[in-house]
C-alpha positions as CSV (number, residue, x, y, z in Angstrom):
1,M,247.9,146.9,130.8
2,I,246.1,147.6,127.5
3,H,242.4,148.1,127.0
4,L,240.2,148.4,123.9
5,T,236.9,150.0,125.0
6,L,233.8,151.4,123.5
7,G,232.5,153.8,126.1
8,R,232.3,151.8,129.3
9,I,232.3,148.5,127.5
10,E,235.6,146.7,127.5
11,L,236.0,144.8,124.2
12,D,239.5,143.4,124.8
13,W,242.4,143.7,127.2
14,G,245.9,142.4,127.8
15,K,249.0,142.6,129.9
16,N,252.7,142.2,129.7
17,G,252.9,141.4,125.9
18,G,249.9,139.0,126.1
19,F,247.5,141.1,124.1
20,Q,246.0,141.5,120.6
21,N,247.5,144.5,118.8
22,H,244.6,146.8,117.7
23,S,246.7,149.7,116.7
24,T,245.6,149.4,113.0
25,L,242.2,150.7,114.1
26,F,243.7,154.1,114.8
27,R,245.5,156.9,112.9
28,P,248.7,158.7,114.0
29,G,246.6,161.8,114.9
30,D,244.5,159.7,117.4
31,L,247.5,159.5,119.9
32,T,247.2,161.7,123.0
33,N,248.2,161.6,126.7
34,I,245.6,160.6,129.2
35,P,245.6,160.5,133.0
36,Y,246.8,157.2,134.4
37,F,245.9,156.3,138.0
38,Y,248.6,153.9,139.2
39,A,247.8,153.8,142.9
40,A,246.0,155.8,145.6
41,D,248.6,158.6,145.5
42,E,250.3,157.8,142.3
43,N,249.0,159.7,139.2
44,D,250.8,160.0,135.9
45,T,250.0,160.3,132.2
46,E,250.2,157.6,129.5
47,S,250.0,157.6,125.8
48,A,246.7,156.4,124.4
49,A,245.0,156.2,121.0
50,L,241.5,157.8,121.2
51,F,239.0,158.0,118.4
52,P,235.6,159.6,119.3
53,L,232.5,158.1,117.7
54,K,229.9,160.6,116.7
55,S,226.2,159.9,116.6
56,K,224.1,160.9,113.6
57,A,221.1,161.8,115.7
């Protein structure tokens, strides 16, 4: 599964090769490992591209 989200809003998703590649939105330094919850007792980590958006408030 792959998800492109903005906060809690899911903008796009895909599965098993049927997805739009949005990797050009991210820089190499945006890659990190995040918790991945596979099933009730199955937790792991997966690679993810994260880019925090900052408010100018």
